[in-house]
Structure formats: C-alpha cells, structure tokens
N, C-alpha and C positions, 0 to 999 in steps of 0.2 A: 661210318654213321656217328655224327658230334655229339658227346657228351655233355647233357646240362647238368649244373653244380645244384645242389639242393641245399637245405637246412632245416634245423627243427626248428616251426614256428608254435608248434601248440600238441598239449597230451591232456586230454580230459575224458571222465568217464561217460562212454557209450550209452544215447539216450535210448537206443532201441534194439543193442542185444546185452543183454543181462552177463554183468562179469566181464565184457570186453571194453576196451578203451579204444578212442579214436586218436593217432597220432597224424597230425599234419606235418607235413614236410611241403618247404617254399622253394621257388626258384632263387637261387641269390641275386642274379640281375634279372628278375622278372617279375609277373602280378599273379601266377598262378600257383595254387595250391594242390597238393597232391594227399588227399586223404585217404590212411588206411586202419583197417580195424586189428587191431592186436589182441591177445591175452593180457591177465592181470598181472602173471609172474613177468613177463616181459615189459609190460609199462612201469612197473616198480623198477625191475632193472635199469630202465633209463632214466626215469628219473629220480632215482636215489643218486647217479652220477651227474647227471645235471644240476644236482643241487650241492655237490662235493659232499655229500653222505657217507660215512665210513660205515658200513655194516660191520655189527660184532665180529661174527664169520663171514667169509666170501661169500657172495655167489656165485654159480655155475660161470656167468659172464668174467667175473674177478678171475676166477679160477684158470680160465682158458687165457686172460690176459696175462698173468702170471707165468703160466707154462710157456706162451708163447715168449716171454720175456729172457724166461730163463734157457731156452733154446736159440735164442735171438733169431724169433721169427717175429715182422714187422707185416700187420696190418696197413697197406699202404690208402687201400680206397674199396669203398663197398659201391657196388653198381647194382642197381635195378632194372635189370635186364627185359625181362618180360612180363605182362600180361595176358592171362587166359582165364576167361570163365570167372572173371572177377579177383581172380588169387595172383597176387605178385611174386615173380621170381627174381632172388638174387644173389650175388656171390662176392665172395671175400678177395680182393686183389692180394698176394700174399707175398712175402719175399725173405730169402733167407741167402747170404753170402751172394747177392747180386742177381740170384735166379729167382723167376717170378710163377708163380703159381697161383691156379684157381681153384675156390673151394664153395660147392654149393651150399646156400644157407636158406633157412627163412628170413624173410624180410625182416621182421621183430628181432629178430637175432641176429639180424647182421647191424641194424641200428644200434643196439645194445653196444655192440662191440665197438662201432664206429668212435661211440662218445667216448670209451676209454681210450682207444688208441689214438683218440683225437685225429682222424683221418675225413677226407672230404666223401661225400654223399652223391652219387650220381645218378640219372636217368636218361633215358633216350627220348627224343622228341614224340615220337609215337605215342608212348605210354601217357605222356603230359597231355599229348591232344584227345586221347581216349577218354582218360578218367579224371586230367585235370579241372579246377574249378576258374575260372580265369578273373581276378578281379580287376576294378578301376578304381583309382582316386582312393577313397575311405571307404573300401569295402564293398564298392558296388560292382554286379555283376556286368560284364561285356555281352549285351546281347543284341540280337536282331531290331527287337522293339522294347522302346522303352518301358518302364513301368512306376507309371505316373502316382500314384497312392500307395501307404503302407498296409499291408494285407489284413484283415482281422485275426486276432488270437483264434488258431483253429485246432484240432484235438490230433494227435500226434498219427501220421497217417502209415499204415503199413503200404509194403510195396503192390501192393492189388488195389490198394484205393487210390493212387493215383492214376492209375489205366483211366478212372471214372472221371477226371478232369481236363477240362480243354487245356491247350496249350498257354492261352493268355493266364489263367488258374495257376496253371502249371508255373510259368515264369514271376509269378507275384511270391509264390511258397519259394519260389528258388531265392529270390531277392530277399525274403525274410530270414530263412534259413542263415545266407552267407550275415546279412546285417548282424546276426545274431552269435556268428562264429560257429554255425552249428554246421560244420563243413561234411559230416558225414551224411547228414539228410538230404544236403544241398546236390553231393554226389551221387545220391538214388536218384532224387528227382533229374540231376542232368541226364544220366542213364535214360529214366524215361523219354525225357525229349529228344535224346539223339536214336533213341528206337525207334520213335515216330519218323523221324528224319531219312532213315532207312528203309521203311515199307511204304 
C-alpha cells in the first residue's frame, strides 16, 4: 500500500468540543485535508515547536526527544495507519544502529514528536478517502453538485441536527464550513453525507 505524505496546515481551537483543538493535516501533493481532534496539552506541544518557542522546563515530548538523542534513537517517520470508529491509529518508525522498530502511539503524540524530529508524516489512501476533505482551487469542495449560493449564517449544529437537513442543505453547510476553514465541522457534515450514500 502506497503511503501519502502529509503536512500540518492548521491548528485551531475546536468550536464543537470544549477544551479540544482541531489539527488539520494536508496532502503534500494534493488538495485533501485531514482534520483530527486533539487535546489541549498535545496542541500546545505542537504549537510550541512550530513557533520555535522554548519553554523554561522541557515538556514530555521534549523529554522523549532528549532521551532518544541520548540513546541514539531516531524517529524516521510517523504513519497514521488506521481509522476505526473515528479514532486514528498511528505509529512511530524508529531506527537505532540501522535496525528499525515500530512504536504504537496516539496520533496527537506522534505529530508532536514528528515536528521535534523533523520527520515526515504519512497516511494511506483509504484513510483520506474515508475522512478527508477534498478542496478545489480557493478552498472549494469537490462535490457531485455545484453549490451556487452562499449559505446564510446558522447556529452551530450538533451531529443529530444534521440528520434533519436535506442533501442539498448539507452540501451548502459543507461549502460554508470549508470556506471558513472550519474543517472539523466539515468533517462531521461529510460523514453524514457519506453515511447516507451507504444506506
């Protein structure tokens, strides 16, 4: 199975889950985005490293990096290898003295370590097909039907509220979420639409 390289394209406060953050990964050679909900601690750990900030005391991920360096272990790559019931599964591909080992890890921790080791992040096509948001041009969604008008501002909808909308209304909501770079909401709407296609 061919791996697809990803890069971090956004990190923002979650508008639907209190205390959580939306980490958005994007294809290096494509337009798809993969939104992942992570905790506040992991979001802070990623943001601090991306902004080249140095905390007064090392964070857990910094400690892991220092220990790995001390024992000459390198993290070569991070692979998001599975998605089950909305939970992403990841692993670190580590190397010491030419020997590779795999370590299972939470995706948020894997990304926090990837930015510290400056190693690539990969996933597989089936994960992007299942949970990715496809963008076209300036943030527009690729869909079967064109959405001619901008949607009116609406209240934030919960998962159950989306089930009461028609496919056309959902496509409008999806377009609006993507234009506003709210990939987390877009992901929820896309799952609702995909669920309807299966049934």
